[in-house]
N, C-alpha and C positions, 0 to 999 in steps of 0.2 A: 255899315250905315243902315241897311234895310233888314228888317226881320218882321215876323208876324205881328200885326197890329202896332207897328212902331209909329212914332210921331217925332221926327227930328227936325229942328229948325236950323236955318243957316247959322244963327248965333251959337248953336251947340257944336259947331265944327271949329273947335278952338285951335286945332292944328293948321287950319287954313284950307279953304276949298280947293286950292291948287295942289295940295299935298294929301288929298284924301280921295280914295277910289269910291265911286258911287256904284257902278256896275261893271262887270267884266264879261268878256266873251266866253261862251261855252259851246263846244262842238256838239251838234245834235247827236251824232253817233260817233263816239270817240274811239279812234284807232281800230283795232280789229276785234275788240271784245264784244261787238254787236249789242252793247247796252246803250240805252237811250241816256245821254248825259247832259243834254241841254235843259235849261229851265223851261217849265211850261208857262202858261199865261200868267200865273200868279207867283212865279218865282221859285217853286219847289222843284227839286231834281228828282227824277225817277231813279229807283235803285234796282230795277229789274228789266226784263226785255219787253216791256210794254210802254206805251206812250202815256199811261196814266200817272198821276201823282202818287207818290208813296206816302203822302201826308197822313192818310187814314191809318197807316200802320205805325208811323213814327211820331205823330203829333207835333206839338210846338217845339220839341227839342231838336227838330231837324233844321239844318242850315237853310237859309234863304239866300238866293242869288249865287252863292259859291263859297267854297272854303279855301283858305290858304294852306291847308294841311300838308299837301305834297308839292307845293309850288305851282308852276304853270306847266301844262302838258305832262302830267305824271305818267309813269309807266303803266300801261294797261294791266289791270289786275291788282294794282296797289290798293291798299285800304283807302276808301273814299275817292277813288280815281274818278268816278262819274260825277261827283259833287264838287270837284275842283274846277278851276278855270282852265280852259283848254281851247285849242283851235286846230284846224287842219292845215294851217300855214306852218312853214318851217320857222323855228326859232322863238316863238312866243305867242302872245295873244293881245288883242286890243282891249283897252279899258277906258271908260268914261269917268272923268274926275268930277268932283262936285262943282267945279267952276265951269263945267261944260266942255272942257278940252278933252281930246282923245289922244291917248298915248299907246304906242306899241311897246309892251314890256317884255323883255327877254326872258326866256325860260331859265336863263342862268342868273336871274336876279337873286340877291342874298335872301335866303329864307332858312328857317330852322324846321326840319321835318318834325311833324307831330304837333306843332303848335297851331292853334286855330286863330286866325287874324281877328276874330270877334271875341277873343278871350275876355272873360269878365274881370280878370285881375290884370291891371295895366302893367304890373311889374313883370308879367310873363311875356310882354311884347319885346322881342329881342332880335328882330331882323328887319331889313328894309321893306320886304314885302308886307310884313305884318304892320309896320308903321304906316304904310300907305293905306292899309285896310281899316285902320282905327282912326277915328276922328278927334280923339281927345287924350292921347297918351302923353303929350307934351314933349316928345323926343324929336330931335332934329333928324330929318330924313336924309339930307345930303344928296349926292348924285346917284342916279340909278339907271 
């Protein structure tokens, strides 16, 4: 839903606001890797051991808010682990949906490793977690 200089209207959420994630929880320091993993004030994730944004190094190609790449609470050290959704609770993380509701999503939610929920090709959206992260793929979400 959110990325650099984006402008999305409610009418653009064709999958329904109750079926689309707006923002998700990110642990500030994730697991034991001592990397800063939470988004800073403008939504970019840091990729090193500082609290500064890595935007200057990665530019607009960097993910905003979070990635669905490794699911929820990825194994520390996995590729993109600090840019994914995470928490320090057991079992999952909290997400705010576009209708304003908050849901605790299990870290066992269906997802396909290596696929980014904000994929530009809608045919690449092939898991429940991705379907929730995309506003207009037209696929049925079902129970999660």
